[in-house]
C-alpha positions as MATLAB code, in Angstrom:
seq = 'MMRGMTAAGTLTIDNARIWTATDDGIVDGAIHIRDGIVEAITDAGALDGRPVLDARERVVIPGLVDAHFHAYGIGLDMLVMEATPLSYVTAKATKRLGGALRRGFTTVRDVAGGDIGLRRAIDEGLIAGPRYLFTGPALSQTGGHGDPRPGDLAVDTCCHHTSEVVDGVEPLRVAVRERFRTGAHAIKIMTSGGVISLTDPLRIPQYSPEEVRAVCDEAIRRGSYVAAHAYSPEAIVHSVTNGVRSIEHGNLLDAATAQVMARSGALLVPTLATYDAMDRRVDEIGLTPVQKAKNLEVLDHGKRAIDIAAEEGVTIGFGTDLMGDLEDDQLQGLRLQHEVMGTAGVLRAATRGNAELLGDDRVGRLGEGSFADLVILARDPFDEPDALWDPADDARDVVLNGIPFGARKS';
ca = [
      -6.318   27.376   -5.650;
      -5.655   24.988   -2.495;
      -8.766   22.756   -1.224;
      -9.946   22.010    1.939;
      -9.737   18.874    3.789;
     -13.286   16.658    4.389;
     -12.387   16.080    8.150;
     -12.165   19.190   10.465;
     -11.919   19.919   13.974;
     -12.903   22.010   16.558;
     -10.554   22.777   19.618;
      -8.282   25.157   21.724;
      -4.894   24.612   22.597;
      -4.485   26.053   25.689;
      -1.016   26.849   27.830;
       1.383   27.517   24.887;
       3.994   29.646   23.661;
       3.256   30.530   19.854;
       5.566   31.674   17.075;
       2.479   32.821   14.599;
       5.313   33.385   11.756;
       3.640   37.198   11.326;
       5.708   38.248   14.524;
       9.353   37.677   15.190;
       8.324   36.871   18.998;
       6.847   34.355   20.639;
       3.472   34.956   22.663;
       1.719   33.109   25.620;
      -1.701   31.756   25.085;
      -4.520   30.257   23.341;
      -5.036   28.768   20.050;
      -8.621   28.924   19.369;
      -9.667   26.866   16.641;
     -13.806   25.821   14.438;
     -13.974   23.418   11.570;
     -10.257   23.582   10.977;
      -9.874   27.256   10.849;
      -8.206   29.791   13.996;
     -10.785   31.846   15.315;
      -8.810   33.776   17.195;
      -5.462   33.875   19.179;
      -5.886   34.934   23.057;
      -4.832   34.935   26.397;
      -5.928   31.584   27.938;
      -8.969   29.298   28.280;
     -11.592   27.315   25.891;
     -14.287   28.524   23.970;
     -17.552   27.378   23.875;
     -16.280   24.245   25.847;
     -14.661   22.813   23.113;
     -12.232   20.410   23.887;
      -8.479   21.321   25.210;
      -4.858   20.627   24.317;
      -3.073   21.264   26.489;
       0.698   22.245   25.043;
       2.158   22.420   28.604;
       3.915   25.969   27.735;
       5.407   24.061   24.849;
       6.371   25.835   21.502;
       3.719   25.952   18.626;
       4.693   26.940   15.150;
       2.553   26.862   12.269;
       2.696   23.549   10.538;
       5.213   23.682    7.855;
       5.532   23.105    4.172;
       7.701   20.666    2.051;
       7.813   22.831   -1.368;
       9.848   19.773   -2.997;
       8.360   16.909   -2.570;
       8.178   13.267   -4.297;
       5.303   11.377   -3.008;
       6.391    9.021   -5.862;
       9.854    9.278   -5.500;
      10.191    5.596   -4.228;
      14.113    5.526   -5.974;
      16.795    6.917   -7.506;
      16.778    4.914  -10.795;
      14.284    6.991  -12.576;
      13.996    4.157  -15.336;
      13.008    1.572  -12.809;
      10.710    3.927  -10.870;
       8.821    4.663  -14.536;
       8.487    1.152  -15.281;
       7.330    0.133  -11.521;
       2.970   -0.045  -11.062;
       1.611    2.576  -10.000;
      -0.023    0.473   -7.483;
       3.044   -0.715   -6.109;
       4.337    3.682   -6.193;
       0.790    4.240   -4.717;
       2.084    1.920   -1.427;
       4.900    3.685   -1.022;
       3.869    7.219   -1.341;
       1.300    6.449    1.458;
       4.763    5.560    3.717;
       6.225    8.943    2.528;
       2.947   10.988    2.902;
       2.303    9.730    6.680;
       6.058   10.144    7.503;
       6.180   13.766    6.688;
       2.552   14.551    8.146;
       4.491   12.968   11.274;
       7.492   15.612   10.716;
       5.813   18.057   10.676;
       4.805   18.869    7.498;
       1.147   19.539    7.299;
       1.506   20.960    3.631;
       3.665   19.294    0.942;
       3.565   20.293   -2.927;
       4.502   17.747   -5.372;
       7.055   18.486   -8.248;
       6.886   15.917  -10.179;
       4.439   13.745   -9.921;
       1.045   12.936   -8.126;
      -2.151   12.509   -9.015;
      -5.855   13.598   -7.954;
      -6.264   10.015   -6.875;
      -3.621   10.280   -4.468;
      -4.760   14.382   -3.746;
      -8.618   12.542   -3.380;
      -7.475    9.574   -1.130;
      -6.166   12.294    1.493;
      -8.997   14.781    1.438;
     -11.412   11.606    2.171;
      -9.130   10.336    4.879;
      -8.075    7.244    3.021;
      -4.853    7.518    3.681;
      -2.901    9.964    5.959;
      -1.209   13.139    4.294;
      -0.628   16.457    5.031;
      -2.313   19.301    2.602;
      -0.796   17.766   -0.968;
      -1.044   19.709   -4.031;
       0.734   18.327   -7.273;
       1.860   19.068  -10.948;
       1.478   15.970  -12.518;
       4.293   14.619  -14.054;
       7.413   17.174  -14.495;
       7.804   17.539  -18.383;
      11.477   16.937  -20.127;
      12.789   17.194  -23.577;
      14.118   14.170  -25.202;
      17.219   14.062  -23.373;
      16.542   16.277  -20.631;
      16.731   15.772  -16.592;
      13.127   14.141  -16.978;
      14.218   11.500  -19.911;
      15.115    8.870  -17.740;
      16.704    6.675  -20.799;
      20.637    5.642  -21.134;
      22.243    7.029  -23.849;
      23.552    3.315  -24.317;
      20.244    1.303  -24.360;
      17.219    1.575  -26.943;
      14.020    1.429  -24.494;
      10.938    3.431  -24.202;
       9.405    4.292  -20.846;
       6.209    2.900  -20.701;
       4.708    5.232  -17.827;
       4.853    8.597  -16.519;
       4.769    8.958  -12.697;
       7.249   11.100  -12.398;
       8.437   12.507  -15.742;
       7.003   12.706  -19.218;
       9.205   13.423  -22.394;
       7.242   16.116  -24.250;
       8.774   18.356  -26.922;
       7.671   21.093  -29.115;
       5.367   23.546  -28.534;
       1.751   22.777  -29.026;
       2.158   19.454  -27.565;
       3.359   20.877  -25.195;
       0.297   23.188  -24.548;
      -1.885   19.972  -24.520;
       0.123   18.720  -21.420;
      -0.168   21.743  -19.491;
      -3.659   21.749  -20.112;
      -4.302   18.044  -19.450;
      -2.833   18.838  -16.115;
      -4.813   21.837  -15.510;
      -8.067   19.406  -16.390;
      -7.224   17.052  -13.830;
      -6.047   19.203  -10.765;
      -2.587   20.062  -10.851;
      -1.547   22.927   -8.798;
       1.026   24.257  -11.093;
       3.451   22.881  -13.763;
       7.053   21.666  -13.586;
       9.362   21.566  -16.330;
      12.878   21.038  -16.512;
      15.609   23.411  -17.361;
      18.495   22.659  -17.219;
      20.697   19.111  -16.282;
      20.598   16.906  -13.039;
      22.005   14.746  -10.815;
      20.370   11.633  -11.278;
      19.951   12.032  -14.647;
      22.397   10.374  -17.078;
      22.571   12.034  -20.419;
      22.717   15.753  -19.819;
      24.964   18.023  -18.035;
      23.927   20.246  -15.177;
      24.616   23.990  -16.520;
      23.057   23.573  -20.150;
      19.996   25.186  -20.347;
      16.924   23.140  -21.610;
      14.028   23.278  -23.814;
      13.369   26.160  -26.026;
      12.443   29.801  -25.178;
       9.037   29.551  -27.596;
       8.506   26.417  -25.750;
       9.242   27.796  -22.014;
       6.998   30.226  -22.781;
       4.144   28.827  -24.066;
       4.001   26.266  -21.298;
       4.483   29.680  -18.980;
       1.243   31.132  -21.419;
      -1.147   28.174  -20.604;
      -0.272   28.256  -16.799;
      -0.722   31.837  -16.127;
      -4.097   32.325  -18.388;
      -5.099   29.600  -15.915;
      -4.315   31.851  -12.737;
      -1.330   28.934  -11.862;
       2.550   28.844  -12.493;
       5.704   27.149  -13.850;
       8.133   25.777  -11.371;
      11.298   24.908  -12.830;
      14.018   22.960  -12.292;
      17.375   24.759  -12.688;
      21.099   24.887  -10.953;
      22.741   27.072  -13.106;
      22.886   30.950  -13.821;
      22.312   30.488  -17.830;
      19.573   27.859  -16.751;
      17.989   30.121  -14.396;
      17.849   33.742  -16.381;
      16.612   31.305  -19.328;
      13.365   30.034  -16.979;
      12.767   33.301  -15.226;
      13.310   35.616  -18.445;
      10.579   33.584  -20.133;
       8.040   33.186  -17.567;
       8.748   31.169  -15.116;
       7.584   31.905  -11.144;
       9.693   29.275   -8.642;
      13.363   28.259   -9.340;
      13.481   24.694   -7.687;
      16.974   23.707   -6.565;
      19.141   26.690   -7.976;
      22.446   25.714   -6.521;
      24.995   27.583   -9.123;
      22.977   30.762   -8.272;
      25.250   33.716   -8.824;
      24.433   38.064   -7.811;
      23.718   38.879  -11.016;
      20.940   36.092  -11.679;
      19.619   36.345   -8.250;
      18.897   40.439   -9.884;
      17.157   39.271  -12.928;
      15.147   36.746  -10.253;
      14.442   39.499   -7.652;
      13.170   41.785  -10.987;
      10.894   39.129  -12.133;
       9.144   38.447   -8.823;
      10.582   34.681   -9.062;
      11.262   32.910   -5.927;
      13.739   30.212   -4.404;
      12.990   26.576   -3.172;
      16.409   25.185   -2.315;
      16.582   21.403   -1.402;
      19.851   21.214    0.798;
      18.732   17.834    2.274;
      19.050   15.915   -0.751;
      22.628   16.830   -1.732;
      23.816   15.930    1.673;
      21.772   12.544    2.077;
      23.247   11.480   -0.657;
      27.120   12.760   -0.009;
      26.133   11.132    3.180;
      24.726    8.188    1.907;
      26.511    7.348   -1.528;
      27.317    3.871   -0.293;
      23.725    3.240    0.757;
      22.288    4.034   -2.665;
      25.095    3.250   -5.095;
      25.542    6.623   -7.415;
      27.360    6.269  -10.665;
      30.720    8.177  -10.854;
      28.965   10.592  -12.683;
      26.487   10.932  -10.655;
      28.484   11.295   -7.740;
      30.934   14.684   -9.640;
      27.214   16.109  -10.332;
      26.263   15.947   -6.621;
      29.796   17.078   -5.391;
      29.322   19.960   -7.784;
      25.698   21.883   -6.243;
      26.611   20.391   -2.688;
      29.601   22.980   -2.751;
      27.503   25.579   -3.858;
      23.741   25.391   -2.290;
      24.616   27.362    1.023;
      26.513   30.028   -1.180;
      23.300   30.643   -3.176;
      20.538   30.812   -0.061;
      23.002   33.720    1.174;
      23.366   35.497   -2.426;
      19.563   34.955   -3.140;
      18.847   36.936    0.399;
      21.569   39.514   -0.407;
      19.629   39.773   -3.844;
      16.081   40.398   -2.266;
      14.757   36.790   -3.399;
      11.754   35.123   -1.320;
      13.283   31.911    0.048;
      10.997   28.893    0.536;
      12.272   25.716    1.730;
      12.240   22.113    0.142;
      14.004   18.682    0.276;
      13.900   16.637   -3.101;
      14.558   13.553   -1.218;
      13.900    9.912   -3.374;
      13.595    6.362   -1.942;
      14.875    5.609    1.367;
      16.244    9.239    2.076;
      12.862   10.473    2.858;
      13.460    9.941    6.306;
      16.502   12.998    6.256;
      13.742   15.307    5.833;
      13.832   17.369    8.993;
      17.816   17.439    7.818;
      16.659   20.246    4.991;
      15.637   22.712    8.265;
      19.453   21.862    9.929;
      21.379   22.935    6.598;
      19.086   26.113    6.457;
      19.375   26.557    9.069;
      23.117   26.487    8.783;
      22.697   29.468    6.548;
      19.426   31.325    7.827;
      19.508   30.822   11.772;
      16.111   29.843   13.567;
      13.686   32.410   12.270;
      15.257   32.895    8.721;
      14.548   28.530    8.118;
      10.867   28.938   10.128;
       9.933   32.194    8.050;
      11.313   29.725    4.897;
       9.299   26.692    5.805;
       6.526   29.419    6.454;
       5.683   32.448    4.947;
       7.724   31.789    2.340;
       6.175   28.814    0.968;
       2.632   30.228    1.514;
       4.123   33.498   -0.710;
       4.770   30.781   -3.472;
       1.782   28.186   -2.930;
      -0.230   32.006   -3.549;
      -2.581   30.780   -0.063;
      -2.534   33.201    3.308;
      -3.920   30.569    5.452;
      -1.043   28.423    5.246;
       1.859   28.913    6.781;
       1.083   31.176    9.818;
      -1.090   30.823   12.892;
      -3.525   33.777   13.418;
      -7.690   34.325   12.754;
      -8.562   32.877    9.158;
      -5.379   30.522    9.059;
      -5.501   26.590    8.262;
      -5.349   24.666   11.750;
      -2.513   23.396   11.172;
       0.426   23.560   13.522;
       3.181   21.673   15.744;
       3.689   21.606   19.023;
       7.240   21.041   19.839;
       9.622   19.624   22.443;
      11.864   22.344   22.893;
      12.054   25.570   22.042;
      13.811   26.042   18.349;
      15.169   29.867   19.565;
      16.997   28.616   22.483;
      17.821   25.320   21.099;
      17.482   24.987   17.461;
      17.758   21.226   16.867;
      14.252   20.423   17.940;
      13.716   21.504   14.716;
      15.295   18.566   13.155;
      16.554   16.379   16.072;
      15.607   12.816   14.814;
      15.610   11.642   18.479;
      13.218   14.375   19.488;
       9.629   12.563   18.971;
       7.520   14.157   21.629;
       6.383   16.284   18.911;
       2.829   16.563   18.506;
       1.183   17.501   14.679;
      -2.482   19.001   14.083;
      -3.791   19.106   11.076;
      -7.393   21.105    9.937;
      -7.328   21.087   13.602;
      -7.475   17.448   14.372;
      -4.157   15.848   16.269;
      -2.482   13.674   14.367;
      -3.532   10.330   15.099;
      -7.121   11.322   15.360;
      -7.728   10.788   11.696;
      -8.699    7.685    9.694;
      -5.739    5.852    8.133;
];
C-alpha cells in the first residue's frame, strides 16, 4: 500500500489545459486540491479563497511514474557500489531523487535497493523526493545478475545496498519476510543474466522453479507481488509461470512469450533509456567488451519488444534503470518509448500503466480522489512531443501532494 506524505497542500490550478489520463482528450479548466488530494476539476475559478496557481493555458498532466528507479544505483561497478559506505550512497541518492522530482517524476518504484529510512526522510521532508516505493535489495542466486563478484577473484560482498545473494527455498522465504517487515512495497528477483554483471549469460533463466514459487508465494500472501529482472523468452516464461507479476526489461520478448504474459496478467516495464544511454555514452562509462556486447543485443530488440507486448494485449509501464551519472538521461526514456507508442501511448504507460502495476488508483491520473501530483509543461506534447523530454525545456512546473516543488523543505 502506498503511504501518504507528511506535507500536503490546498490550492487551485486555474487556466489549465488538462490531460487527465482517463480520457484521450484535453479539457480546459481548473484543478481544485485540498490536503494533497484532487477534489474536482471544474470549468474555472478558485474555491473557498484558497491560493491559485495560474497555469497560463499550459498543458497539465498527471505526475509521471518511473517504475524502474535506483536511488542507490550510484555507479556501474556493482562490487564498488556494494562496498561504498551507505552514508555516501545515501547522499548520492538524495541528489538522484531530487533530480527525478524536478523532471516531473512524482512517484518512483525503486526495484533493487532503497529502505525504510530513505522513505521516512522523504515523508518527513528531510530531503526532497517523489513518492517512494522500494523493494529493498534484489534477490539473486549465486553467480546471478545480482552477484557482483568477478569469477577470477575470491572476494565476498560486504554490504547489500542493491542486491543480495540468497540461495534455497527456505532462506529465500526468510529474506522476503524480512523485506516486508521493513516496509518493502514488492520483491525484486533476478531471473536472467544482465548487461553489467560479468559472469551470467543473458538468456539463461536463473533460480529454480521452486525458488521462484517460494518468493512469489510469500509476496502474494502478503498482498504484494514480485518483479523479475528478465530479458529472454525462456527467463520470462520461467518467471510468470511461477507467479511473477512484473517483468522488468523484457527486451528479447517474442509473440509466444507475450501471450503467456497476457494470459497470466503479467505487466511489462521497458527500460529503453539505460541501453541507449550506455551506447551513446560508452566512452564516458567505460564498459568492458562483454558488457558492450550484451548491451548491443538488448538495445537492438528493446523497441520491438514493446510493439509485440502491445499487439498481444500486455499492459505496458515505463521505467528507466539508469545508474551512476547516466541518471540525467531519465527523460530520454520518454523519447525512446514515444518512438514506439506515440505521445498518448507513452504518457499512458508512465501514468495509468504504472498505476495498474503499483495497484494504486490515486496515482497516474487527475480527477476526484487522485493524488495532487502533476506536471505543468511548457508546451503541448501532443503538438510538440519533445516537450516531454527536451532537457533545454526547463519551464515545467511540478506539484507534489498539492505543493509546488520548491516550497517543500529540502
